[in-house]
C-alpha atoms as an extended CHARMM CRD file, in Angstrom:
* protein
*
        56  EXT
         1         1  MET       CA              0.0000000000        0.0000000000        0.0000000000  PROA      1               0.0000000000
         2         2  ASN       CA              1.5120000000        3.3430000000       -0.9920000000  PROA      2               0.0000000000
         3         3  ARG       CA              1.5390000000        6.3110000000        1.3810000000  PROA      3               0.0000000000
         4         4  ARG       CA             -1.3970000000        8.0670000000       -0.3360000000  PROA      4               0.0000000000
         5         5  SER       CA             -3.6070000000        4.9820000000       -0.0280000000  PROA      5               0.0000000000
         6         6  GLN       CA             -2.5270000000        4.4790000000        3.5670000000  PROA      6               0.0000000000
         7         7  LEU       CA             -3.3640000000        8.0850000000        4.4790000000  PROA      7               0.0000000000
         8         8  LYS       CA             -6.7430000000        7.9170000000        2.7350000000  PROA      8               0.0000000000
         9         9  HSD       CA             -7.5120000000        4.7780000000        4.7170000000  PROA      9               0.0000000000
        10        10  GLU       CA             -6.4310000000        6.3910000000        8.0020000000  PROA      10              0.0000000000
        11        11  VAL       CA             -8.5280000000        9.5040000000        7.2620000000  PROA      11              0.0000000000
        12        12  SER       CA            -11.5410000000        7.3230000000        6.5350000000  PROA      12              0.0000000000
        13        13  LEU       CA            -11.0930000000        5.3810000000        9.7730000000  PROA      13              0.0000000000
        14        14  ALA       CA            -10.6750000000        8.5720000000       11.8070000000  PROA      14              0.0000000000
        15        15  GLN       CA            -13.8250000000       10.0730000000       10.2810000000  PROA      15              0.0000000000
        16        16  LYS       CA            -15.7750000000        6.9060000000       11.0440000000  PROA      16              0.0000000000
        17        17  HSD       CA            -14.4150000000        6.8030000000       14.5980000000  PROA      17              0.0000000000
        18        18  ILE       CA            -15.5420000000       10.3920000000       15.2390000000  PROA      18              0.0000000000
        19        19  LYS       CA            -18.9330000000        9.8860000000       13.6080000000  PROA      19              0.0000000000
        20        20  GLU       CA            -19.7030000000        6.6710000000       15.4990000000  PROA      20              0.0000000000
        21        21  ALA       CA            -18.3980000000        7.7900000000       18.8980000000  PROA      21              0.0000000000
        22        22  PRO       CA            -20.8520000000        7.4690000000       21.7710000000  PROA      22              0.0000000000
        23        23  LYS       CA            -22.7570000000       10.6390000000       22.6250000000  PROA      23              0.0000000000
        24        24  ASP       CA            -21.1820000000       10.7060000000       26.0830000000  PROA      24              0.0000000000
        25        25  THR       CA            -17.6080000000       10.8390000000       24.7510000000  PROA      25              0.0000000000
        26        26  PRO       CA            -15.8700000000       13.6940000000       26.5920000000  PROA      26              0.0000000000
        27        27  ALA       CA            -15.3930000000       16.8730000000       24.5720000000  PROA      27              0.0000000000
        28        28  ASN       CA            -11.6430000000       16.9120000000       25.1610000000  PROA      28              0.0000000000
        29        29  ILE       CA            -11.3360000000       13.4020000000       23.6700000000  PROA      29              0.0000000000
        30        30  ARG       CA            -13.3750000000       14.4170000000       20.6220000000  PROA      30              0.0000000000
        31        31  LYS       CA            -11.1580000000       17.4690000000       20.2060000000  PROA      31              0.0000000000
        32        32  ILE       CA             -8.0300000000       15.2670000000       20.2130000000  PROA      32              0.0000000000
        33        33  TRP       CA             -9.5640000000       12.9340000000       17.6130000000  PROA      33              0.0000000000
        34        34  GLU       CA            -10.5800000000       15.8650000000       15.4250000000  PROA      34              0.0000000000
        35        35  GLN       CA             -7.0700000000       17.3450000000       15.6400000000  PROA      35              0.0000000000
        36        36  GLU       CA             -5.5730000000       14.0010000000       14.6360000000  PROA      36              0.0000000000
        37        37  LEU       CA             -7.9590000000       13.9040000000       11.6720000000  PROA      37              0.0000000000
        38        38  VAL       CA             -6.8880000000       17.4020000000       10.6140000000  PROA      38              0.0000000000
        39        39  GLU       CA             -3.2210000000       16.3820000000       10.8310000000  PROA      39              0.0000000000
        40        40  LEU       CA             -3.8480000000       13.3220000000        8.6470000000  PROA      40              0.0000000000
        41        41  GLU       CA             -5.7570000000       15.4160000000        6.1030000000  PROA      41              0.0000000000
        42        42  VAL       CA             -2.9820000000       18.0220000000        5.9670000000  PROA      42              0.0000000000
        43        43  GLU       CA             -0.3680000000       15.3160000000        5.4700000000  PROA      43              0.0000000000
        44        44  LEU       CA             -2.4590000000       13.7700000000        2.6890000000  PROA      44              0.0000000000
        45        45  ASN       CA             -3.0050000000       17.1230000000        0.9900000000  PROA      45              0.0000000000
        46        46  ASN       CA              0.7100000000       17.9520000000        1.1480000000  PROA      46              0.0000000000
        47        47  LEU       CA              1.8600000000       14.5950000000       -0.1880000000  PROA      47              0.0000000000
        48        48  THR       CA              3.9130000000       14.8900000000       -3.3700000000  PROA      48              0.0000000000
        49        49  ASP       CA              4.3320000000       12.2760000000       -6.0630000000  PROA      49              0.0000000000
        50        50  ASP       CA              7.9750000000       11.7540000000       -5.0670000000  PROA      50              0.0000000000
        51        51  GLU       CA              7.0290000000       10.9550000000       -1.4720000000  PROA      51              0.0000000000
        52        52  GLU       CA              4.3360000000        8.6250000000       -2.6770000000  PROA      52              0.0000000000
        53        53  ASP       CA              6.7960000000        6.6910000000       -4.8820000000  PROA      53              0.0000000000
        54        54  ASN       CA              9.3840000000        6.3750000000       -2.1140000000  PROA      54              0.0000000000
        55        55  ASN       CA              6.9690000000        4.6410000000        0.2460000000  PROA      55              0.0000000000
        56        56  ASP       CA              5.7480000000        1.7500000000       -1.8990000000  PROA      56              0.0000000000
């Protein structure tokens, strides 16, 4: 799995995790999850073709 595919998968899992979290999940935990999602999305958006090729 190349880095782009791996990041897309991780973003998808993080989104699902946030969406399906119990209603009583503490706000600070949700905030941490959302920040991790943002970091994954930024990394995915900044990925260049060279980086993608080097991680196959």
